[in-house]
N, C-alpha and C positions, 0 to 999 in steps of 0.2 A: 649622670649614669646618661649613655646611649641609649635612645631610645629606640624600640622594638622596628623595625618595618613592620606596617599594616597592610593588609590585602586590598586590594580597591577592583572594585568589578570596574569602573571606567575604564584601566589602565591596562588588566586584562581584555576588554572587546575593541579596545584600542589596536593590539597588537594583536588580536583576532583579524580584524577588517584589514589589517596593514600586511597581512600574511597572504591579503587577495591581489598582492600584486603582481606576485611570481606567476598569477596566469599571465600575465600581458608575453610571457617566455614561450610559451604555447603554439605562437605564432611561428616562431622560429626554430624551437628543439625538436627532433626525431620524439617518438614514444616512449622508446625506451630510454635516450636520455630523462624526459621527464619525468618516470619513473624512478631512475634512480637519483634525480634530485626529491621527488618526493621520499623514497626510503630514508635517504640523508634527513634528511628534516624531522621525519619520525624518527632517527635514531638520537639528534640532537634534539630533540625535546622528549628524548627519555634520560636521557646520561647529562645535558649541559645544560639545558636552561634551564632545572633547577637552580643550578648553580650560580647560573647569570645574574638571573630574576629575585632568587629568593622568592620570599611567602609573596612579595609585589602584587604576583597572576596567579599565584596555586592557591584556589579554597582551602577552607578547612580539612584535614583529612585526608588531599588530595597527594601529598607526601606518599602518605602510607597504602593509597593505592595507585601509583601513575601507570601501570600497565590500564586502567581503562577508566582514566582521565580522559575530560575534553583536549584538555593539550594534545594526549598520544591519540586518541581517539579523532582529531581533526585532519590529522597530516598522513593516516589508513585511512581517511574514507577514501581520499584524493586519490591515494596510490590504487587505493581497488579501482577507481575507476578510470585510469587513465589507461590499466591493463586490459579494464573489460569494455571502453571501446577507444580502443588505438588507434582509430581511425578517425575518431571525430572530437578535435580538439573543440570545435565550437561546441559541444555539449559538455568537453570536462570544464574548460571555462566558463560558458551560462552556469551551471552547477556551483564549481568555486564561489564565482559572483556573489552569486546568490545567499549561497551560507557565510559567507564573511562579511560583504555588507548587509545584506536582508537581517540575518540574526542578530549581527550586531549592532545597529543603529535601532534593530526592535527592543532589544534588551536594556537599553541605554534608555531612548524616550521611552519607555515602558515604565521606567523606574520614576523618572523623574516629573511625570504627567500623569494627574494623581485623577481619572475618567471613571467611564466604565468596563467592566470586566466581563468577560467573555462566560455566558451562563455556564458551560460545561466544566468550566477550568478556570476560579477566581483567582489563581495566581497571573494568570495573564490578561492581559490589558487589551482592547478593541486598539486605541493609537498604534500600542508596539506595534500589532498584524499587521492596520494600515501601513504603517512606516515599515516595517516587512516588504512586503506587496508594490509598495510604491519605490523604497529606494533597492531594496533583494531584486527587484525585474529591471530596475535601470540598469544597476552596477554590470546583469548578466544580459540585457540586451546588449552592451557595448561592447562586455570581454568576448558577448556571441560575435561581432559583428567584428571584431579585429583579429579574431582566430580563422573569422572564413577563407585568406586566400591561402590557409595551409588542411583546404578542404577539397577533395575530388573526390565528384562532382559539387559542386559549389550549393548550398541549402537553397530552394527557394528563400526570396526575401522579405516575405510576411514571414518566416521561420526565425527568423533573426530577431525582430521586436515583440511578434507575437508571443513566440516562445516560452522564452525567460521571464516573460508578463503569468502566460497562464502555470507555469512552474514554480511561481515565485510565491502564486496565490495559494494552489494545491501543497507547495512545501509548508507554509502559513497554518494553514487550517489543520494539518497534520504533527507541527510545531504544540498546535495549541489542547492533543489529546494530551487527557493523565494520564501516563505514564514516566515508568523513572529510565527508559531507552532515551540514551544521551542525543541530544541535538543535532550532535556532529554524524551522526550516523543516519538521521530520522532524515534529518531536512535537504542533507548529499541525497541516496536514495529517492526519495519522493522526486523530486528535484530531477534529480537525473533519469528518470524513469519516465516520467512525463515530457522529456526535451526529445526520450528518443524514440516513444508511443507517435509524439508530433510528426519527429523527421521519416517517417516511416508513409506519410501522408501525402498521398498525389496529388495537385493541385490543378489537373482534370477530373480525376476520380471522384473527390472532392463535388468537383463543382455539375460533374451529371446526378450524383446521389445527391444532393440536394435541391436540384430541378425536380429528380422524380420522387423526392418525399413532402413537396409542399404539396400537392392531392393528398398525400394519404395524414396531415396536419388533426382537422378538423376528430376523421375517424380514431386516432389514436392520443388523442386528447379525450375525448367522450368515452370512449373503452378502457382506459387505465384508470380516467377516475373517479368513474364505477366502479372497478373493481374496487379500487383503494378505498372507496368511501363506502361500499359494503363490507371491505374485511377491519375499517373502524368501530363499525356498527354492530359487528361479530365478535369486537375484542378481540383478535388478533392481529392488530396494529394499535403505534398509539399514534398518535396526531400526526407527529411527525415523522411516524415512516410510513403513514400514508399519506402524506405529501411528498417526498424522498422517494417511497416509492414507484408514485406514481410520476414523478419524474423520470425515474429510469426504465418505468414499461414503455413510456412515450416514446426514447432513444430508441428501446430495443424494437419496437412497431416499427418507426422510421430504417430501423438501417435491418434488421432481421426479416420484416417481412411475418406476417400473422402468423406461421410457424416457428417462427423464433420467438415472440411470444406466449405461442400455445404450450412449446417448454419452458417459458419461465414460470407461466403462472402453474405448473404441473409442480414446476420445482418448488414455488411456494407453499402450491395445498400440499406433498405430502412432507415440509415440515410442517405444518402446522398440523397437521393430523398426529404426527410422528413423536413432538410436544405433550399432546393430550389423552395418549395413551402410558395408562398407569398412573396419571394424574394423582390418586389418590396415595399411592404408598410415596410418589416422590415427593411431597407436600409433606408426609409424616416426618420423613428424611428431612426436609429441611435444604434439599436439591431443585428443585421444581425450578422453572423458569421463571422470571420477573416481571414484575408492572403485570402477577397476573397472565402472564404467558404472551402479553402485545409484546410485538417485535417494533421495534426503533429505529431511531434513519441512520443510527449507528451503524445496526445489525443488516439493514437493507444494503447500506454499500460496501459491508464487510461480505457481506454473499450474495452479493451482483455486481461491485462496483467494477471486478476483471472482465465478468461475461461481457459485460456492457461496453466496457471498451474494446473488449473482441469484437462484437457484434459493427457497432461504428469502423473500424479498422476492415473488415470487412467489407468495405462499401463507399470505400477512401485510402486504397491505396490496394496497389498490386497482389497482393496476396490475400485474397478471401478463402484458399482453400484452408492456412494452415490455420486463418481467422478466425474461422469455421466452430478449428479443433479445438481451437484454443475457448472459442465458446457454449459449446456444450461439456466437453471437460470442466471448465470450470464451476457449470452449474451442478453439473453430474457431481461433483467432487462439494458444494454446498451445502445440498439436497445430501447424501450421502454420509456425509459429516452428520446434521444432524441426524438422522434416524438409527446413523450408529451411536451415540451420544444418550437419544432420549431413548432408545430402547437399551443401552446399554445399563441407564438409571434404572428403567424401572421391572426388565426383568435380570439384570445381570448378576451372577449368582457370586464371580470371584471376578474381581478387580484389578491391575497391579499399572505398575508403568509402566512407559514403553522409553525407552530399552532395556533400565536395569531388574525389569520382572519385578518388581519388587507390592507384595501384597497391598493396597488400599482400600480404604474405606468405599463403598460411591459416590461418585461427583466428584472426586478430588481433580485438579484441575489435569489434564495428560493422562487419565487415567482409561484404559481399555479394558473392554471383557470378553470371550470367545459370541459373545450372543450378538453386541453392537456390534463387532465383527464384522461377523457374516449378515446380519442386519444392514450393516453399510454398504459391504460387497454387492448383497441382495441390487440393495438401491443401486449402484452407482451403475448396473450393469440394464434396471429398467431402464432409467434416466437416460443412459446412453442408446438402447437401444431406440426410447421415442426421438432423438435426435438421428439418429438413421431413418427410422420410418416415414420421419416429416421430412426429410430428404436434406438437411440439413450440412449432415455429412456420410461421403460413402460407408458403406460395408468394415470395409477393412478400416475404417478408424478407428470402430468399437473396441477392438482387443486396446489399442494406446488411447482410448479414453476411460475407460473402465482399472487401467494399472494406473494411469495419468492422478486417476482422482483416488485411488488408492495409498501411491507415494505421496500423494497431501495431506491427507488421515494421518497418514501416521509421523508425517515430517507435523503436523500440526500438536501430536500429541507427546513426541519429543520433547518439544517448546514450550508446550504446554506444562512440563513436567518439569522445565528446567528454570524456565523463565517468567512465566506469568506471576507462581509464586513471590517473585522475588521483584515480582511490580515492573519487568522491561517493556511488561509487554500485557496488556489486557483480552478481554475473549473474542472483541472487536478485530482487533492487529491479528489474534491469532486466526481467525478466519476468512480476515484478508490475505494472507499470507499462504495461507493452503490452499482460497482459491487459484495464488498467483502460481505457488509452487504446482499445482495442477493440470495450469491447463501449458506451461511451459514442459512438464514432465510428458506430456501429451503430442503435442509436438513436435519436438525430438525425439521419442521412439516412430510417430507415425513418419519420418524419415525414414528411421532406420526398417521398419516394418513391412 
């Protein structure tokens, strides 16, 4: 009998890495030609590749779900990236290299080397993540450098090297999050987002911001360590939450000043108070916050990571106005969403999913209630007004901030109702996406309004 071909993970990863070689073409072709090639690759992987290579590179069950398999999502992710960043082939190439080489090498070495595991995801190894950063950053830097002649004006020299390695580091961290979202999507999105953010940084502005921040470093450290320590002793944050929260607070203090720090503190304060409201009922229903209400490192990054990035961009780029709107909107979104969720769980009489409006039990992922929605809207208005009162944004930005925060909240509810239950995202990822969507919506609306 002829032996049945068997799936080989190594063969799949070799093919995965080899496809990164097509990124070399981005130096010579236009964005629409690159998009056409990516679209062709998507169709090829959907219809021709299964017949050519058969089961050698397809995991069990992928033939039945070929539209959502990694082999399909890989070219789709690159196609979307090309269309979103048509004038930055260097960013596309670097993110492509990180996905192809970083993710591929990490899988092969992670399976081959039996070493320490990532504490929050035992399926990922420290060796695999280290290889991801090293090889992914190297491949990304080479492809970024290779594609620079196609970029006008060319990026800073430091961006070509530092950008891809920073992007690889963040993408490797994202890859360890224990969710079912395909790596081809999460890694590409994370790497491209970091590279895009760094592409906005002005070398001169960053140098001035660093010089100005030096004198504030001792104060920023002392202030945020004290607040984080108090939060830990008061059992509002875990140890990891206190450490990461302090680091984020220091970054906000050095970039947005004491006004930005006060808004950050107010956002955290209202979130903690909302979590404690109606705690008895939420505990009886089994829908109270985990860890006794303590907020961990993931929660800190999810709720304030986008705001921190926006605050840093406000002082390192020439777009301080839009960046501060994004900062206030992200904090307003994170705070108001927590208020809406906790008030809804404590006093919501009727809860339903958005956008289907199907009635569900309180605490269901993606569920909203009239009481929670109203409380969240008021929370966004209060936090946005505080941002105006502190002089972080002009009064004209209040409406975009509140609308943006509301859009982010409803988007999170829709994703929670459809994606969280299936394991594609978790609550921290939803919170991060909520603040990112809110920031983007507020900046876009501010340009129009």
